[in-house]
N, C-alpha and C positions, 0 to 999 in steps of 0.2 A: 504494500500500500504506500503510495506517495504521501509524504508527510506535509507537503505544502498545502496550505488552506486555499481553497478556491471558492468562488461564489457558487450558489446553487445553480445559477444560470450556466456557468461553465461546466458544472457537474452534469447537468442534463445534456448539454451538448457533447460532453465526453462520452456519456453513456450511449448517445445516438451514434457517435463515431465508432466507439468500441463495438457496438452491435453490428454496424456495417462491416467493420474489419473482421470481427469474429466470424460473421457469416461468409465473408469472402475468402478468408484464408485459414480459418479454423483456430481452435484455442491455443495450440502449441505455437503456431507462427505468430499469433497475436501477442502472446506472452513474451516471445523472443524478439519481436521486431517493432512493436508499437512504441515510437518515441514519446517521452513525456515532455511536458512544457520545459523549455530551456535546453532541449536536445538530449537530456539524460535518458537512459534506458530505465523504465520502471521495473520493479521486481515482477517476476512471473506471478500470475494469479494462481491461487490454490484451487484445487478441485471444488472445494466448498464455495469459494468466491465465484467460480465459473457457473456452478449450479444456481447460485443466487442470482447472478446476472441473467442467465437464461430465464429463470422464473420471473424476474422483474421485467424483462423485455416482453415476455408473454402477457404479464399482467397489464403493463402499460399499453401494449398494442390492442388489447381488448377492452380498454377503458372507454366508456361512451362519452364522447365529447359533446358538450352543450352547443346548440346552434350558434350562440353568440360568444363562444369562448375566445376567438381570436382578438376581437377588439377589447375584451375584458382583460386578457393576458397583456396586451400591449399597454393599456392604461395602467394596470398594476405595476408592470415593469418600469414604466416612466415615473410613476410615483415613488417606487422603491429607489430608483436612481436619484430622483430629486431630493429624497430624504437621506441620501448617502448611506443607505443600509446595504450591507453586503452579507446576505445569508451565507452561512458557512457550508462547505461541502468538501469532501475528499474523494479522490479516485478510489473506487472499490466499495464505496458506501452503498448499502441497499436502499431501495425506495423507502422502506420503513425507517431506516436511520436518517435519511434526508428529511422525511416528514417530521420526525421527532425533533430534529435540529431546527427546522423552520419554525416549529411551534414555540421554540424558546427564544427566538430573536426579538429583542426589545424593539417596539415600534412597528413591527411588521404586521401583526394581527389586525390592527385597524385599517391598514392599507388593503390587505387581502379582503377583509370583510366589506369594505366600501366598494370593492369590485366583484363581490359575490362569490368569494372563495373562502374556504376553510384551508388550513395548511395542506391537508391531504389532497383536496381538489386542485389546488395550485400546482403542487409537485406532480401529481398524476397528469394533469392537463398539459403542462409544459413538457413533460417527458413523452407523453403520447404524441403531441404535435411534432416534437423533434424526431422521434423514431418513425412515425408514419410518413412524415415528409421525406426522411432519408430513404425509406424503403420504396416509396412511390416514385422516386427519381432514379432507381436502379435501372440501367438499360436492360431491355428484355433479354439480350444475349448473355448478360452477366448474372442473371438470377439463377440460383441453384435450388435444388429440391430441399435443401436444409434451411432456406430462407423463410422466415415466418411471414405470414400474410397479414397485413393490417386489416382492421375492420373495414369493410366496404363503405359503411356509412361515414366513417371518419375520413376516408380517402375522398369520398364525394363532397364532404363538407369543405375540405381543404381545396379541392379543385374548383368548387363553386365560389370560393371566397379568396381568390388569388390576390386581390388588392390588400385585403386584411392580413393575409399571410405574409406578403411582402413588407407591410408595415411592421409586423412583429419581428421579422428577420432583421429589418433595419434597426430596431431598438436593440436586439441582441448583438448585432455587429457593433453598434455604438458603445455598448457596455464592454465588449471585448477590446475595442480600440483604447478606451480610457484606462485600461489596466497596464 
């Protein structure tokens, strides 16, 4: 596990990237080749961590997104940035661990509540959007039989709301540039 603290947003993005890499190259190659932030090699994930990651990916991919989730996520993230709140996260954290940590961040609960989220809904929605978006962009020739399939309703929601999705991505990119 990498010891550097990262924001929850980066953690969700890492999970989406790790999921894509895991699906593309397999657990051994991912553990041996995925570079960490700063170019350092992360330690290999244990079998238990890999099982948890698979379970969490499946859980997130089958989470039912609310029809208005994209603008609410965007507004929540903007408010979180404006308040200079950095929810903690670590590579290798499970969804349950992320949710527990988000629940404890001072000042975050009112922002989430104002945007219609409980900590669990926020983490699950952000992770689901990241994973679903990553998987729906895999070129048909690169998809494998091991690749999980996102919920069709979530794919349809993201495809039908491209402008809202791009706004959310813009906020996430802005957050990454500021670090």
